[in-house]
N, C-alpha and C positions, 0 to 999 in steps of 0.2 A: 636610548632608554626613554627619552621624552616622547618618541613616537608611540610606544606601547601605552604609556599613561594617557596620551591624547586619544588613542584608539578606544581604550576602556571607558574613558569619560564620555566620549561621543556615543559609544554603544549603549551606555546606561541612559543617556539623554534620549536616545532614540526609543528605548524600551518604555520610557515614560509617555511617549507619544502614541504608542500602539493602542488600538482600540480592541481590548480583550473581549472575547465572547462571554455572554452570560452563561450561567450553569445550564440553563435549559437549552441554549444553542449548542453548547459543547456536548451535551448528552445526545441531542438529536443528530448532530453531525457524526458523532462516534458510532451511533447505531447505523447510520447510513453506510459508513465505511465498513463496519462489520458485516452487514448484509451483502454489500457489494463483493467483499472478499469471499464470503461463503458461496455466493452464486457463481462467481468466476472460477473458484476452485472446483466446484461441482462440474461446471462446464468443461474445464480442462481435464478433469478426471474422466468424464464420459468420453471425450475425444481420445484421451490416452488409452482407455480401455478398448475403444473401437479400433484404433490403429494397431494396438498390440494383437487383437484378435485377427485382423486382416493379415498381419505379418505371420502370425502362427498358422493361419490357413494356407498362405502362400508357401510356407516352408514345408508343410505336410504334403501338399500337392506336388511339389517339385521333387520330392524324394521318391 
C-alpha cells in the first residue's frame, strides 16, 4: 500500500510542475486539431468514395 500512496503523492507533485496552456493557447490549439480532423476525414472520405467507385466499376465490367 505505501507504493500506491507514494505514486499518488509524486503524481500530484508532478502536476504542480506542469506548465498549463493559457486559455488563448488552448482555444487556438483546439481549433487546429478540429480543422486537421475535418480535413483528414474529408480526404479519407474522398479516397474511400473513389476506391468504392473503382471496385463497383470493376465488378460491373467483370460480369
